[in-house]
C-alpha positions, -999 to +999 in steps of 0.1 A: +142+343+484+158+320+458+190+340+460+190+336+498+185+298+495+213+297+469+238+316+490+230+296+521+236+263+503+200+251+503+202+245+465+235+227+463+231+213+428+223+248+414+251+264+433+277+238+422+266+243+385+271+281+388+305+277+404+315+252+377+304+276+350+328+302+365+358+278+365+378+300+341+368+333+357+393+337+385+380+372+395+345+359+401+358+328+419+378+349+443+347+370+450+327+339+457+351+330+485+340+361+504+302+355+502+298+329+529+312+296+542+292+274+518+304+292+486+339+293+501+339+255+506+330+247+470+352+274+454+385+269+472+390+233+457+385+247+422+411+275+427+436+250+441+432+223+414+459+239+392+477+265+414+508+267+392+490+279+361+484+314+375+510+341+370+513+355+405+538+382+399+560+385+430+535+369+454+545+334+462+527+330+495+507+301+481+539+281+483+544+292+518+510+276+525+523+243+512+554+246+533+533+250+564+520+214+558+554+199+559+561+176+588+588+183+614+613+159+599+611+178+565+614+211+582+644+200+601+660+188+569+655+221+552+670+239+581+700+217+587+710+211+550+702+245+536+696+269+565+659+274+555+638+276+586+601+273+582+580+292+607+560+267+626+546+290+652+515+301+634+484+297+656+459+297+626+453+262+613+445+262+576+408+256+569+415+233+540+440+206+533+454+225+503+480+199+491+452+173+486+433+196+462+457+196+434+444+180+402+467+193+374+505+191+377+527+207+351+563+200+360+578+229+341+555+255+358+560+238+391+598+240+388+596+277+377+575+286+407+600+270+431+628+288+413+610+321+416+602+315+452+639+309+459+648+340+439+631+360+467+664+354+484+678+381+462+663+406+486+688+396+513+720+417+516+747+402+494+781+394+508+811+414+496+824+386+474+791+374+459+784+378+422+748+377+409+743+353+381+712+372+369+688+398+382+669+430+374+679+459+397+646+476+389+625+447+402+613+449+438+613+415+455+595+406+486+610+382+512+588+351+520+571+355+553+576+319+564+614+319+560+632+333+591+668+326+582+689+315+553+724+300+553+735+302+516+737+326+487+719+313+457+735+339+435+770+327+444+767+289+443+746+278+413+753+240+416+742+242+452+711+262+441+701+234+417+704+209+445+682+231+467+656+234+440+655+197+434+652+190+471+623+215+476+605+200+445+609+165+460+596+176+494+565+193+479+556+164+456+560+140+485+536+163+503+510+159+476+514+121+478+511+120+516+481+143+515+464+117+492+461+141+462+447+125+431+459+140+398+438+139+366+462+159+344+499+153+344+523+172+321+559+159+323+578+183+299+608+199+314+635+219+295+649+242+322+679+222+332+665+211+366+668+174+373+636+169+392+618+149+365+636+115+370+630+117+408+594+126+403+588+096+379+603+073+406+579+088+432+549+082+410+559+046+402+563+039+439+531+057+448+507+049+420+476+061+439+483+097+430+477+089+393+450+062+398+424+086+383+447+101+357+428+113+325+453+134+306+491+128+303+517+146+283+551+131+283+585+139+267+602+106+259+638+120+255+658+098+279+659+063+294+641+074+326+611+088+306+610+057+284+609+035+315+582+056+330+561+054+298+563+016+295+553+014+332+523+035+327+498+005+326+508-003+362+499+031+375+468+041+356+443+025+332+418+054+330+437+078+307+415+095+281+441+117+264+477+109+258+503+132+242+538+119+235+568+139+225+594+114+212+624+137+207+646+112+189+638+081+210+627+049+193+601+032+215+572+009+209+543+022+229+516-001+215+512-020+247+509+012+267+481+024+244+463-010+245+462-009+283+441+023+283+406+010+276+391+045+279+416+063+256+399+087+232+426+111+221+462+104+209+489+130+199+524+122+187+551+147+181+585+143+165+579+107+156+608+096+134+611+058+136+590+029+126+574+019+158+547-002+141+520+023+152+499+018+121+498-019+123+491-017+160+460+004+154+442-028+145+443-039+181+439-004+198+409+005+219+379+012+198+373+042+221+398+063+201+381+093+184+410+116+177+446+112+165+471+140+159+505+137+142+527+168+147+561+172+130+563+134+124+583+116+097+564+088+079+592+078+056+598+045+075+561+038+082+549+013+056+512+021+054+484+043+068+458+015+065+459+008+102+439+040+107+410+024+090+406-001+118+397+026+143+360+024+138+352+053+161+377+078+148+362+112+142+391+136+140+425+133+122+453+159+122+486+161+103+507+191+112+540+197+092+547+160+087+572+146+063+572+114+042+535+113+034+531+103-002+504+099-028+509+061-024+500+063+013+467+080+007+460+059-024+461+028-002+435+044+021+413+053-009+412+017-024+407-001+009+371-013+016+370-001+052+354+033+055+370+063+072+341+082+088+359+112+102+341+145+107+372+167+113+403+169+092+432+193+097+463+193+074+491+218+075+524+217+056+539+202+024+519+170+021+512+153-012+480+134-019+455+152+004+430+152-024+428+114-022+423+116+015+395+141+009+378+117-015+380+090+012+364+110+039+342+134+019+308+120+026+311+125+064+335+155+066+321+185+084+351+205+097+381+211+074+413+231+082+439+232+054+472+250+050+489+236+019+521+253+008+522+239-028+498+254-054+492+222-072+483+204-040+458+232-031+443+230-066+438+193-063+425+195-028+400+222-038+387+200-066+381+172-042+363+194-018+340+206-047+333+171-059+332+150-028+327+171+004+291+181+005+285+183+043+312+208+053+300+233+079+334+247+089+361+256+064+394+272+074+418+279+045+453+293+051+482+302+028+458+309-001+474+326-031+460+349-058+460+320-083+435+301-060+409+328-059+386+317-088+387+281-077+379+293-041+348+311-054+336+279-070+342+260-038+323+284-016+292+282-038+292+243-035+292+240+003+267+252+028+292+265+054+285+282+087+321+290+096+346+304+071+382+315+076+403+328+048+440+337+052+462+351+025+500+358+030+505+394+039+526+402+008+495+398-015+481+432-023+453+443-047+436+409-045+403+405-065+388+385-036+367+411-018+351+425-050+334+392-057+333+373-024+304+391-007+278+380-033+289+344-032+287+338+005+259+315+016+230+327+037+239+300+063+272+318+072+274+329+108+312+332+114+336+350+090+373+355+096+393+374+070+431+377+072+445+396+043+456+429+028+424+450+026+418+479+003+391+502+018+374+506-017+373+468-022+360+465+014+331+488+006+320+466-023+324+435-002+302+448+027+275+461+003+273+426-013+270+406+018+242+424+036+221+393+030+241+374+057+232+374+094+267+372+108+271+365+145+309+368+144+331+390+122+369+389+125+392+410+104+430+410+104+443+437+081+478+437+066+472+471+052+485+496+077+472+526+057+437+542+055+430+529+090+403+554+098+384+548+065+386+510+068+374+509+103+346+534+098+332+512+070+334+481+092+318+501+121+288+510+099+284+474+087+284+458+122+260+485+134+235+481+106+238+443+104+237+439+142+268+417+143+270+404+178+308+399+181+334+418+162+373+418+162+396+440+142+434+438+142+459+458+122+492+441+114+522+462+126+500+487+144+519+518+154+502+542+178+527+569+169+517+569+133+494+598+123+471+574+104+467+553+135+462+578+162+424+579+159+420+542+160+414+541+198+387+567+194+370+548+167+373+517+188+354+534+216+327+546+193+318+511+182+314+497+217+277+506+221+267+487+190+288+455+192+308+434+216+345+441+207+370+414+214+407+408+208+412+390+175+429+360+191+402+357+217+373+356+192+388+329+170+366+298+171+387+267+173+375+234+158+379+219+192+354+244+206+326+230+184 
C-alpha cells in the first residue's frame, strides 16, 4: 500500500528524498523514468542538470534535442551559413523544456560534445580531394538524425570548422539563456583551442539572470577577457559559495570580487605568483569563509600569512606544492595572539616550518594530511604532532621513509585515530613497519589504508597482532608483485574472521599473464561472499567526505 502511494505521488516528500538519494546512480534514475509519469517528472530534471558530464559514446542525440528548441531564425542561419538543416517536421512535442533544466555548465566538456557531434559528419562520403585531419577507421560513427543535409567538409577546412563550432556553441548557450535556465555551477576552463570562451563571457555579462543563483565558479584568469569577467562578477552574482581561480601568469587583485560574495565559504587559488595583497585583504573578507586552498602558488612576494588569522570561521587550510613558504612565515602565525582554530590541515610538497603551523593549530586539529619530501621537515612535523595535536581523528601520511618508522610508532600511540593512511615509496623493501605496527594500532581505528611493499611473512605477523581492532575499511596497495596468492590468501582469512565490511586490494604493475598472478581473479571471487570488495580508488575516504 505504501509503495503504491509512493509511486502514485501521494507521498511527494518521501519520493523526492529517494530520488535525490539516487542522484549519482544514473542507471537507477533512468529506470525511475519508466515507472510512471510522477517519477518521470521529478527524475528528468535531475538527469538534465549536467548533461555534458556523461560520456555518451557515439550517441549525441541529446544535442539533437537541444537543436529542436532553436527558433526558426537560428535554424535558417545554420542552413544558410553552413548548410546544416535542422529537421523541424517532428510532430512529437518534447514533454519538458530541456534547455531550462541545465544547472552545471563546464565549457570544456560542452565544447567537446559539440566537436564530437560535428565529427559525426565523418560518416558522409568524402570528396575526391578531401584529406582527413584526424580519424579512426575502425570507429563506427552514426549520422545525427536531425541533420538532413550538409554543405561543407569539416575534414578539409579546419578554420571553417572552428567557426562552425563557435557558432553552434553560441547558439546553444543563447538557447539556455532564452529558456531562462539558472546555473548554479559554472566552470570556465578551456584549453582546446576553441574561441568560444570570450563570447560566452560577454553573453553572461549581458544576461546576468542565468548566473543570478550561481553557487560554484571555476575560472581561468589567463587573458584580458577572463580578467574583465572576473572583476565584473559582483554585478552578475552575489550568492557564490565556492570560488576556484586559476591565475596562469596574470596579476590581478580580486579582493573586491571576494568581498562582494557575502555567502562565500570556500576559496581555491592555483598558480598564484604575484603579490595581490590577498593576505592583507583577508582582514576584510566575509566571515563566512571556512576553507582556503593554495595549489602550486608562489609565496615569495607575499609579505605575511597573518591575514589568515582574521578569518574567524576558517576550519580548513590546504597548501599543495607551494613555493616560498618559510619558517619566518609560520613563526609570525605562531607568535600572533589571534587563534587559528582549523580542524583540517593538508600540506604536500617541500615546505619549511610546518611544525610551527602544527603548534599553532594543534589543539583543534582533527584531520591531518601530510606529504613532506624532506626528512628533517617530517621529523619536526612528527614531533609537533606528538606534543601538540591530541585531537586527531584522521591521519594521512605519504612519502614516509624507513628512517621515519620509529618516530611514526611513537606518534600512533599518542593519538586516538579512527582513520589512518600510510604510504611509503615503492622502492622501499623489507621495511620493519608491519612487524610492529599491528600491536600499536589503537582500538578506535576503523579505517586503515596501507600503501607499501608487503612481504607476506611480515603481513602474517601484522594481521595476527591487530585482531583487537574492529575495522570497517581495509585498503591495501601492494608494490610487491610476487607471492600474490599467499599475500591475498592471508588477507582473505583476516577480513573473513574479523568481519571487515569493506575491503580493497590492488597490486602495483599487475600482469594477468604472469604465472604468479593468474589465480588472483579466482581468489578475488572466493572472497566476495565474506566482504564487499571495491576498487582501491573507489574505497579511499577523502577528507572532504567526512
